[in-house]
Kinemage of the C-alpha trace (Angstrom):
@kinemage 1
@onewidth
@group {chain A} dominant
@subgroup {mainchain}
@vectorlist {calphas} color= white
{ca met a 1} P 0.000 0.000 0.000
{ca ser a 2} L 1.421 3.392 -1.033
{ca thr a 3} L 2.143 5.951 1.690
{ca glu a 4} L 2.652 8.713 -0.861
{ca thr a 5} L 1.021 11.968 0.195
{ca val a 6} L -1.589 13.298 -2.220
{ca leu a 7} L -0.912 16.999 -2.686
{ca lys a 8} L -3.813 19.448 -2.741
{ca gln a 9} L -4.364 21.487 -5.877
{ca thr a 10} L -6.040 24.831 -6.489
{ca pro a 11} L -8.827 25.247 -9.081
{ca leu a 12} L -6.181 26.657 -11.457
{ca phe a 13} L -3.859 23.655 -11.432
{ca glu a 14} L -4.693 22.462 -14.966
{ca thr a 15} L -4.323 26.020 -16.302
{ca tyr a 16} L -0.690 26.225 -15.145
{ca lys a 17} L 0.401 23.678 -17.728
{ca lys a 18} L -0.450 26.090 -20.547
{ca tyr a 19} L 1.941 28.645 -19.104
{ca gly a 20} L 4.924 26.393 -18.401
{ca ala a 21} L 4.636 26.377 -14.619
{ca lys a 22} L 7.264 24.518 -12.606
{ca val a 23} L 5.357 23.099 -9.606
{ca ile a 24} L 6.599 22.121 -6.141
{ca asp a 25} L 5.224 20.771 -2.882
{ca phe a 26} L 4.461 23.813 -0.728
{ca gly a 27} L 3.004 22.880 2.657
{ca gly a 28} L 1.033 19.994 1.162
{ca trp a 29} L -0.051 21.930 -1.943
{ca glu a 30} L 1.153 21.426 -5.512
{ca leu a 31} L 1.864 25.031 -6.510
{ca pro a 32} L 3.905 26.867 -9.156
{ca val a 33} L 7.300 28.083 -7.927
{ca gln a 34} L 7.892 29.905 -11.223
{ca phe a 35} L 6.624 30.241 -14.792
{ca ser a 36} L 9.589 31.930 -16.526
{ca ser a 37} L 12.231 32.814 -13.929
{ca ile a 38} L 12.010 34.176 -10.389
{ca leu a 39} L 14.004 37.290 -11.344
{ca glu a 40} L 11.862 37.972 -14.431
{ca glu a 41} L 8.653 37.599 -12.407
{ca his a 42} L 10.040 39.677 -9.518
{ca glu a 43} L 10.994 42.501 -11.901
{ca ala a 44} L 7.604 42.337 -13.629
{ca val a 45} L 5.869 43.050 -10.299
{ca arg a 46} L 8.283 45.854 -9.392
{ca lys a 47} L 8.093 47.562 -12.810
{ca glu a 48} L 4.824 46.442 -14.459
{ca ala a 49} L 2.502 43.762 -13.051
{ca gly a 50} L 2.326 40.146 -11.944
{ca leu a 51} L -0.540 37.700 -11.479
{ca phe a 52} L -0.458 35.128 -8.660
{ca asp a 53} L -2.754 32.232 -7.825
{ca val a 54} L -3.127 32.264 -4.047
{ca ser a 55} L -6.184 30.024 -3.875
{ca his a 56} L -4.389 27.792 -1.357
{ca met a 57} L -5.046 30.458 1.305
{ca gly a 58} L -7.848 29.690 3.775
{ca glu a 59} L -11.117 31.550 4.239
{ca val a 60} L -13.369 31.376 7.292
{ca leu a 61} L -16.760 33.104 7.424
{ca val a 62} L -17.837 34.392 10.856
{ca thr a 63} L -21.448 35.523 11.331
{ca gly a 64} L -23.828 36.280 14.187
{ca lys a 65} L -24.669 39.107 16.561
{ca asp a 66} L -21.536 38.449 18.655
{ca ala a 67} L -19.209 38.075 15.643
{ca glu a 68} L -17.363 41.342 16.303
{ca ser a 69} L -16.723 40.725 20.007
{ca tyr a 70} L -15.724 37.107 19.321
{ca ile a 71} L -13.154 38.085 16.662
{ca asn a 72} L -11.884 40.888 18.881
{ca tyr a 73} L -11.230 38.290 21.604
{ca leu a 74} L -9.346 36.065 19.108
{ca val a 75} L -7.103 38.711 17.535
{ca thr a 76} L -4.569 41.314 18.636
{ca asn a 77} L -5.777 44.230 16.501
{ca asp a 78} L -9.015 46.134 17.220
{ca val a 79} L -11.758 45.036 14.823
{ca thr a 80} L -14.258 47.483 16.385
{ca lys a 81} L -12.450 50.150 14.321
{ca leu a 82} L -13.494 48.503 11.029
{ca ser a 83} L -16.218 49.932 8.824
{ca ile a 84} L -18.058 47.787 6.263
{ca asn a 85} L -15.772 47.267 3.221
{ca gln a 86} L -12.602 47.735 5.269
{ca ala a 87} L -9.916 45.101 5.885
{ca gln a 88} L -7.412 44.803 8.718
{ca tyr a 89} L -4.153 42.925 9.194
{ca thr a 90} L -3.866 41.183 12.553
{ca thr a 91} L -2.574 38.125 14.410
{ca met a 92} L -4.029 35.431 16.645
{ca cys a 93} L -1.874 34.557 19.651
{ca tyr a 94} L -1.548 31.836 22.233
{ca pro a 95} L -1.889 32.812 25.918
{ca asp a 96} L 1.941 32.953 26.134
{ca gly a 97} L 2.122 35.560 23.328
{ca gly a 98} L 3.383 33.155 20.636
{ca thr a 99} L 1.644 33.442 17.279
{ca val a 100} L -1.115 31.088 16.099
{ca asp a 101} L -1.246 32.838 12.700
{ca asp a 102} L -1.296 36.186 10.956
{ca leu a 103} L -4.429 36.956 8.977
{ca leu a 104} L -6.692 39.492 7.299
{ca val a 105} L -10.134 40.387 8.654
{ca tyr a 106} L -12.702 41.692 6.145
{ca lys a 107} L -15.872 43.336 7.454
{ca leu a 108} L -18.491 42.288 4.871
{ca ala a 109} L -21.510 43.598 6.822
{ca asn a 110} L -22.578 44.155 10.398
{ca glu a 111} L -22.372 40.694 12.002
{ca lys a 112} L -20.554 39.220 8.967
{ca tyr a 113} L -16.757 38.887 8.581
{ca leu a 114} L -14.338 37.010 6.338
{ca leu a 115} L -11.055 35.835 7.901
{ca val a 116} L -8.244 34.972 5.480
{ca ile a 117} L -5.645 32.639 6.987
{ca asn a 118} L -2.444 30.884 5.880
{ca ala a 119} L -2.804 27.685 3.860
{ca ala a 120} L -0.607 25.512 6.087
{ca asn a 121} L -2.594 26.627 9.145
{ca ile a 122} L -6.177 26.136 7.908
{ca glu a 123} L -7.041 23.102 10.039
{ca lys a 124} L -5.109 24.305 13.098
{ca asp a 125} L -6.651 27.810 12.927
{ca tyr a 126} L -10.175 26.517 12.368
{ca glu a 127} L -9.881 24.225 15.409
{ca trp a 128} L -8.518 27.142 17.462
{ca met a 129} L -11.458 29.323 16.396
{ca lys a 130} L -13.969 26.594 17.263
{ca gln a 131} L -12.372 26.026 20.684
{ca his a 132} L -12.761 29.698 21.581
{ca val a 133} L -16.275 30.419 20.297
{ca lys a 134} L -18.081 32.929 22.510
{ca gly a 135} L -21.705 34.030 22.220
{ca asp a 136} L -24.033 33.947 19.221
{ca val a 137} L -21.523 33.108 16.483
{ca thr a 138} L -21.399 30.755 13.487
{ca ile a 139} L -18.048 29.939 11.893
{ca gln a 140} L -17.671 28.170 8.550
{ca asn a 141} L -14.505 27.025 6.809
{ca ile a 142} L -15.299 27.967 3.185
{ca ser a 143} L -11.713 27.565 1.898
{ca gly a 144} L -12.684 24.915 -0.663
{ca asp a 145} L -15.341 27.151 -2.240
{ca ile a 146} L -13.176 30.243 -2.715
{ca ala a 147} L -10.383 31.034 -5.165
{ca gln a 148} L -8.019 33.943 -4.653
{ca leu a 149} L -5.933 35.732 -7.271
{ca ala a 150} L -3.463 38.546 -6.626
{ca leu a 151} L -2.762 41.194 -9.272
{ca gln a 152} L 0.233 43.227 -8.105
{ca gly a 153} L 2.470 45.978 -9.461
{ca pro a 154} L 2.399 49.603 -10.627
{ca lys a 155} L 0.238 48.736 -13.659
{ca ala a 156} L -2.217 46.518 -11.727
{ca glu a 157} L -4.894 49.189 -11.330
{ca gly a 158} L -4.917 50.073 -15.035
{ca ile a 159} L -5.190 46.416 -16.084
{ca leu a 160} L -8.004 45.727 -13.629
{ca gln a 161} L -9.866 48.939 -14.488
{ca asn a 162} L -10.106 47.818 -18.123
{ca leu a 163} L -12.242 44.874 -16.967
{ca thr a 164} L -14.734 46.685 -14.725
{ca glu a 165} L -17.019 49.701 -14.446
{ca thr a 166} L -16.346 49.884 -10.688
{ca asp a 167} L -14.151 52.936 -10.029
{ca leu a 168} L -11.013 51.415 -8.504
{ca thr a 169} L -9.652 54.806 -7.434
{ca glu a 170} L -12.372 54.806 -4.773
{ca ile a 171} L -10.958 51.641 -3.162
{ca gly a 172} L -8.307 52.869 -0.724
{ca phe a 173} L -5.497 50.824 0.831
{ca phe a 174} L -6.989 48.008 2.952
{ca gln a 175} L -10.457 48.723 1.570
{ca phe a 176} L -12.510 46.535 -0.753
{ca ala a 177} L -15.584 46.404 -2.962
{ca gln a 178} L -18.036 43.503 -3.049
{ca tyr a 179} L -20.095 41.990 -5.888
{ca val a 180} L -17.814 43.442 -8.576
{ca asn a 181} L -18.310 42.382 -12.205
{ca leu a 182} L -15.002 41.773 -14.017
{ca asp a 183} L -15.853 41.410 -17.708
{ca gly a 184} L -18.684 38.962 -17.005
{ca val a 185} L -17.054 37.235 -14.023
{ca thr a 186} L -19.503 38.291 -11.317
{ca asp a 187} L -19.610 38.541 -7.518
{ca val a 188} L -15.878 39.201 -7.094
{ca leu a 189} L -14.566 40.784 -3.894
{ca val a 190} L -11.854 43.248 -4.978
{ca ser a 191} L -9.476 44.204 -2.172
{ca arg a 192} L -6.619 46.727 -2.324
{ca thr a 193} L -4.219 44.548 -0.360
{ca gly a 194} L -1.218 42.390 -1.206
{ca tyr a 195} L 2.012 40.757 -0.168
{ca thr a 196} L 4.601 42.292 -2.489
{ca gly a 197} L 5.304 45.846 -1.305
{ca glu a 198} L 3.588 47.181 -4.453
{ca asp a 199} L 0.148 48.585 -5.126
{ca gly a 200} L -2.296 45.945 -6.251
{ca phe a 201} L -5.371 43.886 -5.575
{ca glu a 202} L -6.408 40.560 -4.124
{ca leu a 203} L -9.555 39.089 -5.647
{ca tyr a 204} L -11.855 36.535 -4.020
{ca leu a 205} L -14.392 34.627 -6.101
{ca ala a 206} L -16.153 31.286 -6.481
{ca ala a 207} L -13.629 28.528 -7.224
{ca asp a 208} L -15.319 27.557 -10.494
{ca lys a 209} L -14.837 31.092 -11.900
{ca ala a 210} L -11.077 31.274 -11.256
{ca glu a 211} L -9.857 29.933 -14.595
{ca ala a 212} L -11.984 32.379 -16.589
{ca leu a 213} L -10.683 35.337 -14.571
{ca trp a 214} L -7.049 34.167 -14.820
{ca glu a 215} L -7.310 34.048 -18.622
{ca lys a 216} L -9.051 37.448 -18.814
{ca phe a 217} L -6.298 39.054 -16.726
{ca leu a 218} L -3.455 37.652 -18.828
{ca glu a 219} L -5.196 38.766 -22.024
{ca ala a 220} L -6.008 42.259 -20.659
{ca gly a 221} L -2.490 42.716 -19.263
{ca lys a 222} L -0.535 41.566 -22.330
{ca glu a 223} L 0.362 45.074 -23.513
{ca asn a 224} L 1.340 46.140 -19.980
{ca gly a 225} L 3.891 43.370 -19.424
{ca leu a 226} L 1.705 41.325 -17.039
{ca lys a 227} L 3.322 37.989 -16.200
{ca pro a 228} L 2.013 34.924 -14.350
{ca cys a 229} L 4.117 34.598 -11.191
{ca gly a 230} L 4.930 31.774 -8.799
{ca leu a 231} L 5.820 31.309 -5.154
{ca gly a 232} L 9.493 32.097 -5.753
{ca ala a 233} L 8.839 35.712 -6.709
{ca arg a 234} L 6.098 36.001 -4.094
{ca asp a 235} L 8.689 35.147 -1.433
{ca thr a 236} L 11.466 37.431 -2.715
{ca leu a 237} L 9.010 40.334 -3.099
{ca arg a 238} L 7.537 39.991 0.396
{ca phe a 239} L 11.035 39.540 1.848
{ca glu a 240} L 12.344 42.804 0.335
{ca ala a 241} L 9.269 44.605 1.701
{ca arg a 242} L 9.873 43.005 5.152
{ca leu a 243} L 6.463 41.336 5.223
{ca ala a 244} L 6.318 38.506 7.758
{ca leu a 245} L 5.964 34.878 6.679
{ca tyr a 246} L 4.297 32.492 9.109
{ca gly a 247} L 6.668 29.677 10.029
{ca gln a 248} L 9.674 31.982 9.697
{ca glu a 249} L 9.220 35.517 11.110
{ca leu a 250} L 6.123 34.429 13.052
{ca thr a 251} L 5.826 31.116 14.912
{ca ser a 252} L 4.312 29.709 18.085
{ca asp a 253} L 7.607 30.787 19.741
{ca ile a 254} L 7.773 34.302 18.237
{ca ser a 255} L 5.330 37.020 19.277
{ca pro a 256} L 4.048 39.622 16.796
{ca leu a 257} L 5.891 42.297 18.812
{ca glu a 258} L 9.203 40.441 18.460
{ca ala a 259} L 8.479 40.076 14.724
{ca gly a 260} L 8.193 43.861 14.422
{ca ile a 261} L 4.465 44.063 13.643
{ca gly a 262} L 3.458 45.927 16.806
{ca phe a 263} L 1.083 48.084 14.723
{ca ala a 264} L -1.224 45.021 14.642
{ca val a 265} L -1.170 44.605 18.440
{ca lys a 266} L -3.563 46.915 20.297
{ca thr a 267} L -2.901 46.145 23.966
{ca asn a 268} L -4.909 49.274 24.867
{ca lys a 269} L -8.176 48.060 23.331
{ca glu a 270} L -10.901 47.795 25.955
{ca ser a 271} L -11.788 44.155 25.552
{ca his a 272} L -9.570 41.277 26.634
{ca phe a 273} L -7.934 39.133 23.946
{ca ile a 274} L -5.920 35.913 24.045
{ca gly a 275} L -2.284 36.717 24.816
{ca lys a 276} L -3.008 40.284 25.968
{ca asp a 277} L -1.296 39.978 29.372
{ca ile a 278} L 2.027 38.697 27.998
{ca leu a 279} L 2.052 41.110 25.051
{ca thr a 280} L 1.298 44.038 27.378
{ca ala a 281} L 4.221 42.975 29.580
{ca gln a 282} L 6.502 42.711 26.528
{ca lys a 283} L 5.558 46.277 25.562
{ca glu a 284} L 5.992 47.679 29.056
{ca glu a 285} L 9.191 45.859 30.010
{ca gly a 286} L 10.848 46.062 26.595
{ca leu a 287} L 11.551 43.246 24.164
{ca lys a 288} L 14.389 40.809 24.803
{ca arg a 289} L 14.511 39.844 21.107
{ca lys a 290} L 13.943 41.923 17.964
{ca leu a 291} L 13.676 41.216 14.254
{ca val a 292} L 16.329 43.099 12.276
{ca gly a 293} L 17.587 43.388 8.740
{ca val a 294} L 21.032 41.927 8.103
{ca glu a 295} L 23.355 42.451 5.150
{ca val a 296} L 26.110 39.886 4.740
{ca thr a 297} L 29.262 41.765 3.787
{ca gly a 298} L 31.419 38.638 3.454
{ca arg a 299} L 30.910 35.829 0.928
{ca gly a 300} L 27.817 33.790 1.680
{ca ile a 301} L 24.029 33.819 1.723
{ca pro a 302} L 22.122 33.894 5.024
{ca arg a 303} L 19.471 31.141 5.010
{ca his a 304} L 16.534 30.339 7.292
{ca gly a 305} L 17.783 28.802 10.542
{ca tyr a 306} L 21.424 29.889 10.259
{ca lys a 307} L 22.894 31.014 13.587
{ca val a 308} L 23.765 34.674 14.189
{ca phe a 309} L 26.623 35.780 16.443
{ca ser a 310} L 27.881 39.048 17.886
{ca ala a 311} L 31.143 40.534 16.624
{ca gly a 312} L 32.729 38.744 19.613
{ca glu a 313} L 31.220 35.445 18.390
{ca glu a 314} L 28.610 35.013 21.130
{ca glu a 315} L 25.459 33.328 19.747
{ca ile a 316} L 22.662 35.938 19.791
{ca gly a 317} L 19.943 34.679 17.425
{ca phe a 318} L 19.111 33.161 14.052
{ca ile a 319} L 18.113 34.024 10.493
{ca thr a 320} L 14.350 33.800 9.885
{ca ser a 321} L 14.497 34.489 6.107
{ca gly a 322} L 17.396 35.194 3.780
{ca thr a 323} L 18.451 35.256 0.163
{ca his a 324} L 20.781 36.838 -2.351
{ca ser a 325} L 18.524 39.576 -3.705
{ca leu a 326} L 18.929 39.497 -7.477
{ca phe a 327} L 16.972 42.754 -7.677
{ca leu a 328} L 19.002 44.626 -5.031
{ca lys a 329} L 22.270 42.740 -5.769
{ca lys a 330} L 22.961 42.029 -2.078
{ca ser a 331} L 22.931 39.062 0.315
{ca leu a 332} L 20.242 39.963 2.849
{ca gly a 333} L 18.472 38.370 5.773
{ca leu a 334} L 15.939 38.963 8.508
{ca ala a 335} L 17.211 37.823 11.886
{ca leu a 336} L 15.702 37.499 15.355
{ca val a 337} L 18.473 38.668 17.696
{ca ser a 338} L 18.990 39.783 21.293
{ca ala a 339} L 17.665 43.335 21.620
{ca glu a 340} L 21.039 44.778 22.638
{ca his a 341} L 22.407 43.829 19.187
{ca ala a 342} L 19.485 45.226 17.174
{ca glu a 343} L 20.699 48.745 16.438
{ca val a 344} L 21.369 49.658 12.796
{ca gly a 345} L 25.113 49.543 12.141
{ca thr a 346} L 25.852 46.775 14.673
{ca gln a 347} L 28.533 44.379 13.399
{ca leu a 348} L 27.490 40.708 13.460
{ca lys a 349} L 28.582 37.345 12.121
{ca val a 350} L 26.433 34.683 10.452
{ca glu a 351} L 27.466 31.036 10.451
{ca val a 352} L 27.305 29.915 6.837
{ca arg a 353} L 28.350 26.286 6.261
{ca lys a 354} L 30.455 26.235 9.447
{ca lys a 355} L 32.244 29.485 8.534
{ca met a 356} L 31.780 32.816 10.338
{ca ile a 357} L 30.818 35.441 7.744
{ca asp a 358} L 30.806 39.195 8.469
{ca ala a 359} L 27.430 40.956 8.499
{ca ile a 360} L 25.889 44.225 9.632
{ca val a 361} L 22.436 45.297 10.899
{ca val a 362} L 20.720 47.432 8.241
{ca lys a 363} L 17.454 49.363 7.927
{ca thr a 364} L 14.310 47.608 6.756
{ca pro a 365} L 12.290 47.333 4.615
{ca phe a 366} L 15.051 46.582 2.121
{ca tyr a 367} L 12.766 47.915 -0.621
{ca lys a 368} L 10.103 50.615 -0.402
{ca arg a 369} L 7.765 51.526 -3.242
{ca gly a 370} L 8.811 54.796 -4.869
{ca ser a 371} L 12.315 54.725 -3.377
């Protein structure tokens, strides 16, 4: 009897073949790592536009008269500040302040919210949500019914606008429009959010409509240099923009404050939330560990898990993400280090294949739109 794991596929899996996708196992999903090359796709998003299939992400619908207070108890940000058609980035934490997941909360209507969670965490998160239900609330895991595409880059708005009569200039950052018609593909939620450091949109729609929309985008974006993009470019883009990746910058052992996303942690909100006591203490007493940018000045590439040392070769932390940035032409990393070594300009060493390589703490994000 075979013990081979059957990988999950998104509704667009068959479509990839037409575009030369190279697929890999990503957290139990068979997903494209690249279509042309990671550098080509990365540059397309920075200079023109890129199209990503992110249908592996999870979606949970939360409804009921206590939906707002329930979500506010689950997450670190303050969802009472949301208006209808606004989205918010937040985290869910364990009582000890470690991170369950980072996620987006969409307020669809009063008493109706969509939570978008990481693919590898769908089952874990859904169980966590069910365990902590409070009040009149219904939660549904609708991940299998929903496809998600991301259209990112400076030309994304123009490409998308050609397919709809909805005025996209009226959708601000972290706002969205519902029931949008995109050239006959109806009932699309169009959200001005993304994971690349560029302007762009994330689009949620019924799974059986995904292929039609994918094809329409690539046709509409032809003249603007739109390219289908894979996970490789998605990772290098988010890394340059210093956007956290669950399992690397955020884990059950790393709090959102340590990961540098304190803007998503509202310890002063009136209601209690899971992890509030520890996170409040971390804020008041000061962090013992901080996430910093690192540039390797010697020969070598900092990779996830590599140990980081002080200039005096005392172990002080580890690399959470790292790569040789083909776009920025530098070897860069994000590292969780002891707070006393977190200041920009601090000399460090990274252990690369048993050799100590010189490095320095640098400002992040490594890339900022318009810079």
